[in-house]
C-alpha positions in Angstrom: -8.6 8.5 24.0 -9.0 6.8 20.7 -12.7 6.6 19.4 -14.1 4.6 16.2 -16.7 6.2 14.2 -19.3 4.4 12.8 -21.6 7.0 11.8 -21.7 10.5 10.6 -25.3 11.9 11.4 -24.8 14.9 8.8 -24.9 12.2 6.4 -27.7 10.2 7.3 -25.7 7.2 7.5 -27.0 4.0 9.0 -26.0 4.4 13.0 -26.2 0.6 13.2 -23.5 0.1 10.1 -21.1 -2.7 10.7 -18.4 -0.3 9.0 -16.2 2.2 10.2 -16.2 5.3 8.8 -13.4 6.7 10.5 -11.5 7.5 13.9 -11.0 10.5 16.3 -8.4 11.0 18.6 -7.6 13.3 21.5 -4.0 13.8 22.9 -2.6 15.2 26.0 -1.5 18.2 24.7 -5.3 19.2 24.1 -5.1 18.7 20.3 -7.7 16.6 18.3 -7.4 14.9 15.3 -10.7 13.8 13.3 -10.1 11.3 10.4 -13.0 10.4 8.3 -14.3 8.6 5.0 -17.2 7.6 3.1 -20.5 9.3 2.6 -20.2 12.7 2.2 -16.6 13.1 3.8 -13.7 14.7 1.7 -11.9 11.3 0.8 -12.3 7.8 -0.7 -16.0 6.6 -1.1 -17.8 10.3 -0.7 -20.8 9.4 -3.0 -21.0 5.5 -1.9 -21.8 3.2 1.2 -18.8 3.6 3.7 -16.0 0.5 3.3 -13.9 -0.7 6.4 -10.7 0.7 4.4 -10.3 3.6 2.4 -7.3 5.0 0.1 -8.1 8.6 1.1 -9.6 10.6 3.9 -10.9 13.7 5.3 -8.5 15.1 8.3 -9.3 17.9 10.6 -7.5 19.1 13.5 -9.0 20.9 16.2 -8.2 21.5 20.2 -10.2 20.9 23.2 -9.7 24.6 24.6 -10.3 26.5 21.4 -14.2 26.4 20.3 -13.5 28.2 16.9 -11.7 26.0 14.1 -8.7 27.8 12.6 -7.7 24.8 10.7 -10.1 24.1 7.9 -10.9 20.5 7.3 -8.2 18.7 4.6 -9.6 16.3 2.1 -8.2 13.5 0.2 -5.3 13.0 2.6 -3.1 9.2 1.8 -1.8 7.4 4.2 1.4 8.6 4.7 -0.2 12.4 5.1 -2.7 11.0 7.9 0.4 9.6 9.6 2.3 12.8 9.3 -0.9 14.8 10.8 -1.3 12.2 13.5 2.5 13.0 14.7 2.3 16.6 14.2 -1.0 16.5 16.2 0.1 14.7 18.9 3.8 16.7 19.2 3.0 20.4 18.0 1.6 23.2 20.1 -1.6 23.9 18.8 -0.5 27.7 17.6 2.3 25.7 15.4 -0.2 23.5 13.8 -2.3 26.5 12.8 0.4 28.6 11.6 1.3 25.4 9.3 -2.2 24.3 8.3 -4.6 27.0 8.9 -7.2 27.6 6.4 -6.1 24.7 3.9 -8.5 23.3 1.9 -6.5 20.0 0.6 -3.7 17.7 1.8 -1.8 19.1 -1.2 0.6 21.0 1.5 4.1 21.4 1.6 6.2 20.6 4.3 
């Protein structure tokens, strides 16, 4: 499933806004990835109105069957890193993702 997010209620964005603030994807392996930008997120336009495009985004990897978030939000991820994270989220086991990215605070991560 791919869902376009047009608002982030934690940061009082206008739910009727025409601009997307990110996407959320669920994969068959149970892993999920949230890619967000705009007001309040760790990426481009953090302190301004959302725009339909971004140079960097906040990414959160989770799993449908696990309530805890052992992988912290990764901020200011560029498009190459976001593409890598989408691929890895779709193809790796969640424990492998936790081992690789657990408790990280930014996308300055070695592969």
